[in-house]
N, C-alpha and C positions, 0 to 999 in steps of 0.2 A: 685455867683460862683457855689453854690451847684446845682442850677437848670441847669446850663450849663453842669456840670459834668454828671448829671442825663440824660440830653438830649443826650449827647455824648454816654454814655453807652447804652442807649436804641437804638440809631440809629445804632451803630455797631452791637448790638444784632440782630436787625431786618435784617441787611444786611447778617449776617452770618448764620441766621437760615434757617431751611428747611421746610418740609411739616407740616401743621397744623394737618392733619389727623393722622399722626404718634403720635403726642402729645396726641390727643384725646384718642388713644388706651392705653396710659400710665397713664393719669391723675387719681389721687385718687379722689373718689367722694366727699370727705370732704374738699378738698382744690383746689385752682386754681393756676397752675403754669404758668410761662411766656410762652405764645404761640410762636410757630415759625411762622414768617411772611415773605412772599415774599416781596422783596424790592419794587416791583411794587405796593404794596398795601399801602405803608406807606405815600403817599401823599407828600406834600411840606416838605422838610427837610433843616436844616441849613447846608450849604455846608461845613462849618468848622468841622462839626461833623464827617464827613467821614475820617478826617485826624488824629483823636485822638483815643486812645485805650480805651476799656471798658471791662466789665465783661461779662461772658456767661449768657445764659438764666437761669441757675440754681440758680443765685443770686436773683431771683425775685419770690416771692410767695405771695399768698393772700387768705385769708379765704373767703368762699362764704357767710357766715352768719354774718360777721362783718368786720370792717376795720383794726383790729389789725395787721394782717399779711401784709396788704398793707402798713401800716405805717412802719412796721419792714422792709419791702422790700425797702422802700424809704431810710431808715437809712443805710441799707446794701449798696445800690447804692451810697449814699453820701460818706460813708466810703471808698468804693472801688475807687471812683473817687479821693478822697484825697490821697489814697495810691498808686494807679496805674496810675494816669493821666500822660499824656505825654507832659505837658506844658513846654515851653522853660525855664520858670523861674526855675522849679524844676530841669531840666537838668543842667542848669548853677549852681544851688546850689549843686548838687551832685559832680560837678567837682571842686568846690572851696574848700578852706581850712575851718577849723572849725569856724574861725572868720567870714569868708565870708558867711558860711551857716547861722550863727546866724543873720547876717545883712540881708540876703535875706528873712529869715522867718519874721523878723521885718518889712521889707518893704512890704511884702504881707499882713501882719496884718494891717499895716497903710492904705494900699489901700482899704482893706475891710471895715475898720472903716470909712474911708472917704466916701465910697459908701453908707454906712448905715446912716451916718450923713446927707447925701443929701436926704434920704428918708423922706417923710412927708405925712401929710394927703391929701395934694394936690400935684399932679405931672402930668407930661405929657411927651410924647415922640413920635418919628416918626420912623417907621420901614424902612428897606432898600427898600421895595416895595412901599413906600409912604403912607402906612396906618398909621393913627395917633391914639393915645390913651390918655385919660385923666382920672385921678383918683381923686375923691373928695368924702369925707365922706363915703368911703367904696364902692362907685359905680364906676366901670370901664366902660367907654364909648369908644367903638371902632368905628372909622369912616373911610371913604374913599371908594376906590373900589379895588376889588381883594380878596385875601384869606390870612388872618393872620395865621401864623403857630407857631412853637415853639419859634421863635424869640420874640414873644410877651411877653411871660413870662420872658425871659431873659432881655428884655428891661425894663420891669416894675421893676424887681429885687425881690429877695426872701422875704425881709422884708416887702415890700409893697404888694406883693402878699398875704401875711398873713392878710392884712387889708381888702382885697376885700371880700365883702359879696354878691354883686350883679353885674351882667354884663349886659350891654345894647349894643347890636350890631345894628348899624344903617343901613338903606337902602343903598344899594350900595355894601355892602360886599356880595360877591357871594358864598362864602363857608367858612367852618371852617376847617383849615388845620391840618396837623399832629401835635399832642401834643400841640395845641394852649393854652388850659387851663389845661394842665397837672398838677395834684396835686395842684389845687387851693382849698386847704383843707377847708377853711372857707366860700367858695362860697355856697350860699343857693338858689339862683334863677338866671335864665338866660332868656333873651328876645331875640329871634332870628327873624329877619325880613323875609319877603316873598322873598327877593332877593337871599337868601341862597338856593342853590340847592344840596349841598352835605356836609355831616358832616364826616370829615376824621378820619383816624386811631388815636386812643388814644386821641381824641379831648378833652374829659372830664374825661379821665382816672384818678382814684384816688380822685375825688371830693367827699370826704367822707360825706360832709354835704349838698350836693345838694338835695333840696327837690322839686323844681319846675322848669320845663323846658317846653317850648312850641316849638314843631317841626312844622314849617309851611308847608302848602300845597305847593308843588313844590320840596321838598327834595325827591330825588330818591334813595339815597343810604346812609346807616349808616355804617361807616367804621369799620375796625377791632378794637375791644376793645374800641369803641368810648365812651361807658358809663360803661366800666368795672370797678367794684369796687365802684360804686356810691351807697353805702350801705344804704343811708337814703332816696333814691328816692322812694316815695310811689306809683306813677302812672306815666304813660307816654302815651300820645295820639299820635298814629302813623298816618301820613297823607295818604290819598288815592293815592297820587302820588308815594309813596314808592314802589320800585321794589325789592330791595335787602337789607338784613341785613347780614353783614359779620360775620365771626367767632368772638365769645366773645362779640358781640355787647352790650349785657346787662348782661353779666356774673357777678355773685357776687352781684347783686342788691337785697340784702337780704330783703329790705322793700317793694319791688314791690309785689302787691297783685293781680292785674288783668291786663291782656294784651289782646287787640283785634287786631289781625294782619289783616290788610286790604286785600281785594281780589286782589289788584294790585301786592302784593308780590308773586314772583315766586320762591324765594330761601331764606331759613333760614340757616345760616351758622352753622358749627360745634360749639358746646358749646355755642350757642347764649344766652341761658337762664340758663346755667349751674350754679348750686349753688344758684338759686333764692329761698331760703328756705321759704320765705313768700308767694310765688305765690300760689294762691288757684284756680284760674280760667284763662284759656287761650283759645282763639278762633282761630282755625287754618282754614284758608280759603280753598276752593276747588281748588284754583290755585296751591296749593302745591302738588308736586308729590313724594316727599320723606321727611321723617323725618330724619334730619342729625344726624351724630354721636354725642352723648352726648348732644343733643340740650336742653333737659329738665332734664338732669341728676342731681340728688340731690334735686329736687324740692319736698321736703318731705311733703309739705302741699297741694299739688295739688290733689284735691278730685275727679275730673272727667275730662275726655278728650274725644273728638270726633275726630277720625281719618277720614279725608275726603275720599270719595269713590275713588278719583283719585290717591291716594297714592299707589305707586308700591313697595316702599322699606322703611323699618324701620331699620335704621342703628345701628351700634355698640353702645350699652348702651344709646340709645336715651332717655329712661325713667328709667334708672337704679336708684334704691333708692327712687322712688316716693311712699313712704310708705302709703300714704293716699288714693291712687287710690282704688276704690271698684270694678269696673268692666271696661272691655275694650272690644270693638268689632273690630276685624280685618277684614277690607273690602275684598271682593273677588278679587280685583285687586292687593293686596299685594302679590308679587311673591318672594321676598327675605326678610329675617329677620336676623339682625346681632346678634352676640354673646352678651349675656347679655342685650338685648334690653329692657327687663322688669325685669331684675334680681333684687332680693331683694325688689320687690314690695309686701311686706308681708301682706298688707291689702287687696289684691285682693281676691274677692270671686267668681267672674265669668269672664271667658274668652271665647268669642264666635268667632269662625272662620266662615266666610260666604262663603268661596270658597275652592279651592284646597289647599293642604298643601303647605306652603311656603318653599322655599329652604333656608337652613341656610347658610348665606354668609361665605365664607372661608377666614379666616384671621388667625393671629397668636394667637388669643385668643381662649379659650376653654370653656368658660361659656355657659351653656344652655341659650337660649333666655329667658326662664322663670325660671331661677335658684333660688332655695329657695322659690318658689311660690307654695302654696298648694290649689289653687283655683279649682273649678269645671270647666273643659274645655269642650267645645262642638264643633262639626264639622258636616257638612251635612252628613246625612246617605246615604249609597249607593255610596259614593265617593271613588274610588279605590286608590286615592293618599294618603289616610290616613291609612298608614300601621302602625303596632305596633312599628316598628323601628322609624318612623317619630315622632310618638307621644312621644316616650321615649326621643328622641333627643331634642325635644322642651322643655320638662320639666319633669324630672323623678318623681317629686312630684305632678304633676297635676293629678287630678281624672277625667278621661274622660267619657263623656256621649255623646249621640247623640243629635244634634240640630234638630229641626223639619225641614222637607224638605221644600225648597223654595216654596212659594205660586205659583200656576200655573196661567198663564194668563187667564183672563176672557174669557168664551166661550169654554174652554177646560175641559174635564172630565178625571179623572184618571181611568185606567182599574180596574175593580172590582177584588179584591183579595179574595181568599178563606180564611175563618176563620181558624187560625192555631189550630192544635190539636195534642197532643202527642198520639202515638200509643202504648198502654200498652203491647200488645202481643210481641213487639220487643224491649221493653225498660227495662233496669235494674234499679231497684230502690234501690238496695243495692250493696255494694262492700266490700269484705273482704280484709283487708290489707295483702299484701304478697301473695295473690292468683295468681297474675300474669295474670289475664284474661282481665283486663280493664272493662269498663262499657259503654254500648251502649244506646243511646237515639234516637228514631225515631220520626220525626215530619212530618206532612203532607205538610209543606211548601216546595216549590220547591228550589232545591239546588242553582239555579242561583240567587235567591233572598236572600240567606243566607249571613249575614255580619260577625257575630262573636258570640262567646260564652262567658258567664260570670259565674264565680263561686262566690257566695256570693257578687255580685256587682263588682267584679274585673275581668277585661277582661283576658281571658286565651289565652296565646300565641299559635299560630297555630301549633307549634311543639309538643304541648301536646295533640293533638287529630287528628284523621283522619276523612275524609268525604267521603261518598259514596251516590250515587243517589238512591232514591227510597222511598219517595221523598227526605228527608234528613236523612241520617243515620250517626250519629256522635258517634265516639267511643273515649272516653278518654283513654290515655295510663295508664297502671298500674304504670309506673314509676312516673307519675304525681299524680295519686290517692293515692299512698303510702305516699305522702308528706302532705296529708290533715289530719286534726284532726278527731278523732272518734266522730261521731254524725251526725246530719242531716245538709245538705248543700243545699242552693238554687241554682239551675242551670237555667240560662236564655239564650234562643236562640234568637238572634236578626236578623230580616230580614229587608229588605229595607222599608217595609210598616207597620210592627208590630213586636211584640215580644211575647214570651210565656215562662212561668216558669214551672219548674218541681222540683223534690226533689230527692236527692241522699243521702242514709244513709250509712255512713262509719262505718264498724264493725271491732273490734279487732279480730285477728285470733283465739285467745284462747277461745273467747266466741261465735264464729260464729256458732259452731255446733248446739247448742240447739236453738239459735235464728232463724237460717235459717231453721232448720228442722220443727220447729213449724209453721213458716210462710208458708212453702211449703205445709204442711198438710192442713192448712186452705185454701190455694189457690186451692189445688186439690179438696177440697170438695165444691168449688164454693162460699166460704165465704170470700175470700181475699178482703181486702179493701185498700191495700197499694196503688194501682194504682189510686184509687179515689181521694185521697188527693194530691198525687204527681203530677198527671196530671191536676190539677186544675179542677176537675169535668169532665174529658174527658172519664170516663168509669171505670167499676170495672174489676179488673184483675181476670179472671176466669180460666186462663190457668195454674196457679200454678207457673209461671215463677219467681215470686218474690222470692220464697224460693227454686227454683230448684237447686240441687247440681251442682257444676261446675266441669269440668274436673280437676283432681289434688287434689280435696278435700279429706282429710283423713277420712276413715270409722272408727267407734268406734272399738277398739281392745279387750277391756276387756270382752264383752259378748261372743265373739268367744273363748276366752281362757277358760272361765267358762264352756261353752258347751263342749269343747274338753275334759276337765278333767272329767266331768260327764260321757261322752261317754266311755272313757277309763275305768272308775270305773265299769260301768255296764258290760262291756265286761269281765273284770277280774272276777267279781262276778259270772256271768253265767258260765264261763269256770271252775271255782272252783267247783261249784255244780255238773257239769257233771262228773268231776273226782271222786268226793265222791260217787256218785251213782254207778259208774263203779266198785269201790273198794269193796263196800258192797255186790254187786251182785256176 
């Protein structure tokens, strides 16, 4: 009875449910909720199931890393079936008197006891489609032609299902239908013949102890949630005939360690390997053109992944929570990237983009694709699609550098570029906080080749400096410079083919007078050396520009006051002596 109620509830849930992608956007990374399934994906169903009522999808949950929540979900469904089922016996019982209700309950109990009394170590039966089954010593043998579905488990009975440890499907069976081995919890191994071409939705869902299964060559599709929650399955060999793995195909297979997806597969469904916490290695073939939403979400032990060159999209939370990933390369064909695609991959050290900046897919989520990732990220130099806004949108904690330019085809030569040099005569090496003048750096590199400026290794936003030709004249705004700490700062100018460093010394306004004056005096005398170190050996500053006073600098006041007082005193003394001489004469 309990398997019947569970099947009823699941069937109604599947019929009433909607899009799986909407679910993928809401699933928490640590758990697996009941997916929404289109009725067309459910395969063969018991017709009676459609006439009974069940619970909604919220009644079914399952942990990715163990079977505890799957078991809990089964209990919930069983209880829900007992409480909410629409069987005629219960309807009659509700309409009867108290005595009749007691009698009805006793009758149901007797029927259940009789059914269980008939259970034995050896049993057999025939399904409505003519397929037969035999159970002996824990081995269930399924024979005939056609596709066994959920009717199989109901025919065997719950108590006898618990005795089954092995399933042998004989030649002639052409498929494994919807829920055929649903929650055969003690099942450890399955033998599938070559005549089977399809494994349907929920075929082995909840087989918590399944450790060995052979999928024969000839199988073209693995249905929705077919092996979902098979928490003890350590490995699975996928045949070269396989074309499609549907949503949740292996979700929650916590013991699965390695998966080689054959080149025949052209589609991996949403959440296909979601929550496979033991997965350390997966091979994705070149036939795949997109990494589906949450496909490898929560695979926290996945250490490396190679994204095929043909992939054009990495969807919502595809690798979210893969904490053991150390590096990832995004191929040049990737044009879109979903929110949270690599969110919380906290182990990432390196992220390399080989092409243009991808567009961030628009959906209701707001996570950065690389949210909470502090890796060093690189992109091709001289690529105009990589704006500061794009870089920030991809991951605000990423540290951006330039990847080396793509290798040029054999037989071609790059145009020779002039060696970069800082022009000391037009370069400021000091800036006084609050002076309001900004600081200018001139480099011999052509402005058309200029890419960006960095201060102490951090890229400076374009709004904080201006550019003029001749060859490159860059002026940092005073508003930006006033935010820097007092002391020396490394300035880097990056071009498409090279970069050059210089140095900018930030001075406090109160101490600027003496420091700047002394430097200026040395520069005017031809002894200034500030430009030598700042320009990386590009020349000595003999112009005195290093210490040249800037417009708006305050001149010393005290010397002028002293001079004025002395002058007045001298004048008063002279005038007094003249009056005395005149009087005595």
